[in-house]
C-alpha positions in Angstrom: 51.6 135.3 59.0 50.3 138.8 58.8 47.2 140.0 57.0 46.4 143.5 55.9 43.3 142.7 53.8 41.5 140.7 56.2 39.9 137.5 56.2 36.3 135.8 56.9 36.5 133.6 60.3 34.6 132.0 62.9 35.3 131.8 66.6 35.9 128.1 67.7 37.1 129.1 71.4 38.5 131.5 73.7 40.1 131.5 77.0 41.6 134.1 79.1 45.3 135.4 78.9 46.8 137.8 81.5 44.2 140.0 83.5 42.2 141.6 80.4 43.2 139.7 77.2 41.9 136.8 75.5 43.5 133.8 73.4 40.8 133.4 70.5 41.1 130.1 68.5 39.5 131.2 64.8 38.6 128.9 61.8 39.6 131.4 59.0 38.7 130.9 55.3 42.3 131.1 54.0 44.5 130.0 56.7 42.4 127.3 58.5 42.9 127.3 62.1 44.4 130.3 63.7 45.2 131.3 67.4 45.3 135.1 68.0 45.9 137.2 71.1 43.0 139.7 71.5 44.9 142.3 73.8 42.4 144.0 76.2 39.3 142.1 74.9 38.0 141.3 78.6 37.7 145.0 79.3 34.0 145.9 78.5 34.4 148.8 76.6 36.9 146.8 73.9 35.4 146.5 70.5 36.8 142.6 70.5 34.6 142.2 73.8 32.0 140.2 71.8 34.0 137.6 70.1 31.7 134.7 70.3 31.2 131.3 68.8 28.4 131.3 65.9 29.0 135.0 65.1 30.6 135.4 61.3 33.5 137.8 61.6 35.9 139.9 59.4 39.4 140.1 61.0 42.8 141.2 60.5 45.8 140.2 62.7 49.4 141.5 62.6 52.6 139.6 63.3 54.0 135.9 63.1 54.5 133.1 65.3 52.1 131.0 67.5 49.9 133.9 68.7 49.7 136.8 66.1 47.7 140.1 67.5 44.1 140.2 66.6 44.0 143.9 65.1 40.4 144.1 64.0 37.5 142.0 64.4 34.1 142.9 62.9 30.7 141.1 62.9 29.4 140.7 59.4 25.9 139.9 60.6 23.5 139.6 63.8 23.6 135.8 64.9 20.2 134.4 65.7 19.5 133.2 69.2 20.1 129.3 69.5 18.5 126.5 71.7 20.1 124.5 74.1 20.8 121.5 71.2 22.1 124.0 68.9 24.6 125.2 71.3 25.6 122.0 72.1 26.0 121.1 68.4 28.1 124.4 67.9 30.1 123.4 70.7 30.5 119.4 69.3 31.9 120.9 65.7 33.9 123.4 67.2 35.5 120.9 69.3 36.3 118.5 66.5 37.9 121.0 64.6 40.2 122.1 67.9 40.9 118.4 68.5 41.5 117.0 65.0 43.2 120.0 63.2 46.5 121.7 63.2 46.9 125.6 63.2 47.7 127.1 59.9 46.6 124.3 58.0 44.2 125.9 55.4 40.9 124.0 54.6 39.0 126.4 52.0 36.6 123.6 51.0 36.0 122.6 54.1 35.2 126.1 55.3 32.2 126.2 53.1 31.4 123.0 54.7 31.6 124.3 58.2 29.6 127.6 56.9 27.0 125.3 55.7 26.6 123.3 58.7 25.8 126.5 60.8 23.2 127.7 58.4 21.3 124.3 58.8 21.9 124.3 62.7 20.1 128.0 62.9 17.4 126.9 60.1 16.7 123.2 60.9 17.2 122.7 64.8 15.4 119.5 64.8 17.6 117.8 62.1 20.9 116.0 62.8 21.8 114.6 59.0 24.0 117.5 58.4 26.1 116.9 61.4 26.7 113.4 59.8 27.5 115.3 56.6 30.1 117.5 58.7 31.8 114.6 60.1 32.2 112.7 57.0 33.5 115.7 54.9 36.2 116.4 58.0 37.3 113.0 57.8 37.8 113.1 54.0 39.4 116.6 54.2 41.8 115.4 56.6 42.6 112.1 54.4 41.1 109.9 57.1 37.7 108.8 55.4 37.7 105.0 54.7 36.6 104.2 51.1 32.6 102.9 51.1 32.3 101.8 47.8 33.3 98.4 48.4 34.0 95.3 50.4 37.6 95.9 52.0 37.8 91.9 52.0 36.7 90.8 48.5 36.2 94.4 46.3 32.5 93.2 46.0 30.7 96.7 45.1 28.1 98.2 47.2 24.6 98.2 45.7 22.0 100.0 47.2 19.2 98.5 45.5 19.9 94.9 47.1 18.4 95.9 50.4 21.4 94.1 52.1 23.1 95.2 55.5 26.6 96.0 55.3 29.4 96.1 58.0 31.5 99.0 58.9 34.4 98.5 60.8 36.4 101.7 61.9 39.6 102.6 60.3 39.3 99.6 58.1 36.0 100.6 55.7 33.0 98.3 54.9 32.5 94.6 54.7 30.0 92.7 52.6 27.3 90.1 54.4 29.7 87.3 53.3 32.8 88.7 54.8 31.7 90.6 58.0 34.4 90.9 60.4 33.9 89.3 64.0 34.2 92.2 66.3 33.9 96.1 66.4 31.4 96.7 63.5 28.3 98.4 63.0 25.7 96.8 60.9 24.4 99.3 58.2 22.0 99.4 55.2 23.9 99.2 52.0 21.7 102.2 50.9 22.7 104.6 54.1 26.5 103.6 53.1 25.9 105.0 49.7 24.6 107.9 51.0 27.6 108.4 53.1 29.6 107.8 50.2 28.0 110.4 48.0 26.8 114.3 47.9 25.0 114.0 51.3 22.9 117.3 49.9 19.4 116.0 51.3 18.3 114.1 54.4 18.9 110.7 54.8 15.9 108.2 55.0 14.2 107.5 58.2 16.0 104.8 60.3 19.4 105.2 59.1 20.1 107.8 61.8 21.5 105.5 64.6 23.7 103.3 62.4 25.3 106.2 60.6 25.7 108.1 64.0 27.6 105.0 65.3 29.8 104.6 62.4 31.3 108.1 62.3 31.3 108.3 66.1 33.7 104.9 66.2 35.7 106.4 62.9 36.4 109.8 64.8 37.1 107.9 68.1 40.1 106.3 66.4 41.6 109.8 65.9 40.5 111.4 69.0 42.6 109.1 70.9 41.6 108.0 74.6 40.5 111.7 75.7 36.5 111.9 75.5 34.9 115.2 73.9 33.6 117.3 76.4 30.3 118.4 74.2 29.4 114.6 74.4 29.1 114.9 78.2 27.3 117.9 78.0 24.7 116.4 75.7 24.5 113.3 77.6 24.0 115.7 81.1 21.4 117.8 79.1 19.5 114.7 77.7 19.5 113.3 81.3 18.1 116.6 82.5 15.2 116.5 80.2 14.4 113.3 81.0 14.0 114.1 84.7 12.3 117.4 84.1 8.6 117.3 84.1 6.9 118.5 80.9 4.9 121.3 82.5 8.3 122.9 83.8 9.6 122.7 80.4 6.8 124.7 78.5 
């Protein structure tokens, strides 16, 4: 796996390797997730020293095997500064990719979703609907997204016009009001499920957020296993500190 022409990429994670180098996990446009060895990147004078998450890169690497050598990394544009919640959201989506995808498994369509999510993250810091779109699209690209168009028990079609509450069960799909499972379900407006099944190109209605977040959180948990996401711990700690910090200190 050698590239001479280069590829567009984003940093997902980095950690020390030896005394002066880094192992960098990239999400690339043509190769999917890729681990590379950035030799000497921990030296302050190295052109690879500023490999940071949230910065679009053009990269070239040389060699094959688990860790090809990063030969070049150019920042394509200056990344704007992010607030605390934006950084936590970036950490969250990167952690999902690291936990749920394999190296060298191309996702060119999802690469566009990732870039669109980062654009929204920068431009709409108070929004969260695009994170739900990211989660659902990731599940779809991995082949794990359950069908939301009809009841998994009777096949009754979802109708957003009826104003019904349907029931979402992780790894099984949705159930109509007549066939609600007895446990491990989330009650959600039918119209909200239709949004989740559709293009998700615009924000969802006020009041849908909590239900959709719970649906996707439980669905992702099926595939993440027992080890919790570190980003969720950090988010909980950050929100706890905000509640305990007087408003005067935050301003």
